[in-house]
N, C-alpha and C positions, 0 to 999 in steps of 0.2 A: 769462274765458269767459262769453259772453252766454247766459243760459237763457231759453227762450221760455216762454209762459203754457202751451202744451200739453206742455211737457216737466214743468212743476211739477205741473199738476193731471190729466195724462194725458187731454186733452181731444182728440177728434177735430179734424183740420185744417178740415174744414167748420164746426164749433162755433167754433173760434177766429177764423176769417174772418168769420161771421156776427155774432159779438161785436163785433169790431173795427169792422165796418160801422155796427152800431147805435150804437156808442159814439161814432163820429165824427159821425153824424147828429144826436146829442143833445148835444154839446160845448158849444153855447152855449146852452143851456137856462138859465133864470132860476130863481131858488127857488120860484116860483109852480107851474109846470108840474111840478117836481120833488116838490112836496108832495102830488100826486096819485099817486104811484108807490109800489107796494109791491114790495119785492124778497123773494123767496121762497126763494132759492138752490136753485131747482129742487125743492124738498121739496114733497110734497102736503101741503095745508092746507086748511081750511074754516073759514070765520068763523062757521058755525054746526054744531052737532053733528049732521050729516045722514048720516054714514057708518055708523052703528050698530055701529062697531067698539069694543071695550074695549082701550084702551091701557095697557100695563103697562110699568114702568120697574124693572129690578132691577140689583142690584149685579153686576158680572161674576163668572161662575162660581158663580150662584146659581139657574140656570134651574129646574132640577127638585128643588130643596130642598123638603123637605114643608111647611115653615112659610111658604113663598111660595105655596102652592096653597090656593085655596078653591073649593069646588064649589059651584055655584049652579045651579038649574033654573029655566028661564023658561017 
């Protein structure tokens, strides 16, 4: 059974069609133009810390553990 990209990643059909069109348009690119491309996997990112958000990584299940909480006043 052949599984489509939208079945594996649960992508809308329009997204799959646009991705396929884009990949066909860039299929013959050489390493030079590809060296100017940055793939982000559609995640939000910034090359500078301009979001003023504090990002926190915790182990699963430790969200409200007291030892994970530090109060700060700005």
